[in-house]
C-alpha positions as CSV (number, residue, x, y, z in Angstrom):
1,X,0.1,0.0,-0.1
2,X,1.2,3.6,-0.8
3,X,0.1,6.5,1.4
4,X,1.0,10.1,0.9
5,X,1.3,12.6,3.6
6,X,1.9,16.2,2.4
7,X,2.3,18.6,5.2
8,X,4.5,21.1,3.3
9,X,2.5,22.2,0.3
10,X,-0.7,24.4,-0.3
11,X,-3.4,21.9,-0.7
12,X,-4.4,23.3,-4.3
13,X,-1.0,22.9,-5.5
14,X,-0.7,19.4,-4.0
15,X,-3.9,18.4,-5.4
16,X,-2.9,19.6,-8.9
17,X,0.3,17.8,-8.8
18,X,-1.4,14.6,-7.8
19,X,-3.9,14.9,-10.6
20,X,-1.2,15.7,-13.2
21,X,0.9,12.6,-12.3
22,X,-2.4,10.4,-12.1
23,X,-1.7,9.4,-8.5
24,X,-4.2,7.1,-7.3
25,X,-3.0,6.3,-3.8
26,X,-4.7,8.2,-0.7
27,X,-2.8,11.2,0.3
28,X,-3.2,13.3,3.6
29,X,-3.0,16.9,2.6
30,X,-2.6,18.8,5.9
31,X,-0.4,21.9,6.4
32,X,-1.6,22.8,9.7
33,X,1.0,23.3,12.6
34,X,-0.2,20.0,14.2
35,X,0.7,18.1,11.0
36,X,3.7,19.9,10.4
37,X,5.0,19.0,13.9
38,X,4.2,15.4,13.4
39,X,6.1,15.3,9.9
40,X,9.0,17.0,11.1
41,X,9.3,15.8,14.7
42,X,7.6,12.2,14.7
43,X,8.5,11.2,11.2
44,X,11.8,13.2,11.0
45,X,11.1,14.8,7.7
46,X,13.2,17.6,6.5
47,X,12.1,17.7,2.9
48,X,9.7,16.4,0.4
49,X,9.1,13.8,-0.9
50,X,10.2,11.4,1.7
51,X,9.6,7.9,0.7
52,X,9.5,4.9,3.1
53,X,9.4,1.2,1.9
54,X,8.0,-1.2,4.5
55,X,8.0,-5.0,4.4
56,X,5.0,-7.2,5.3
57,X,6.0,-6.7,9.1
58,X,5.8,-2.9,8.8
59,X,9.5,-2.6,9.3
60,X,11.3,0.0,7.3
61,X,13.3,-1.4,4.3
62,X,14.5,1.7,2.8
63,X,13.8,5.6,3.0
64,X,15.0,8.4,0.9
65,X,14.2,11.9,-0.3
66,X,13.2,12.9,-3.9
67,X,12.6,11.2,-7.2
68,X,14.9,9.0,-9.0
69,X,14.6,8.4,-12.7
70,X,13.9,4.8,-13.3
71,X,13.2,4.0,-9.7
72,X,16.2,1.6,-9.2
73,X,16.5,2.1,-5.5
74,X,12.9,1.8,-4.9
75,X,12.7,-1.4,-7.0
76,X,15.7,-2.8,-5.0
77,X,13.9,-2.0,-1.8
78,X,10.8,-3.7,-2.8
79,X,12.5,-6.8,-3.7
80,X,14.2,-6.8,-0.4
81,X,10.9,-6.4,1.1
82,X,9.8,-9.6,-0.5
83,X,7.7,-8.3,-3.3
84,X,8.0,-10.3,-6.5
85,X,8.4,-7.9,-9.4
86,X,8.1,-8.5,-13.3
87,X,11.4,-7.9,-14.8
């Protein structure tokens, strides 16, 4: 499952970006002070996007900032998490 959490952007801008990229995963859009504290303090986010990949036991397999052309790091982490990918 993929879940987005955007506490840093204006909701209108974030929705437009999600729509332009045909994102189908649920995303929390909340730039309130409380959400910012959760994002920065509890999840230790200092930039966006921060991506976490979890295994079936909900353990973090990999985490990283930004977008990578070809998604090689994400694909390697998904395999490490036990997901069988079509080559």
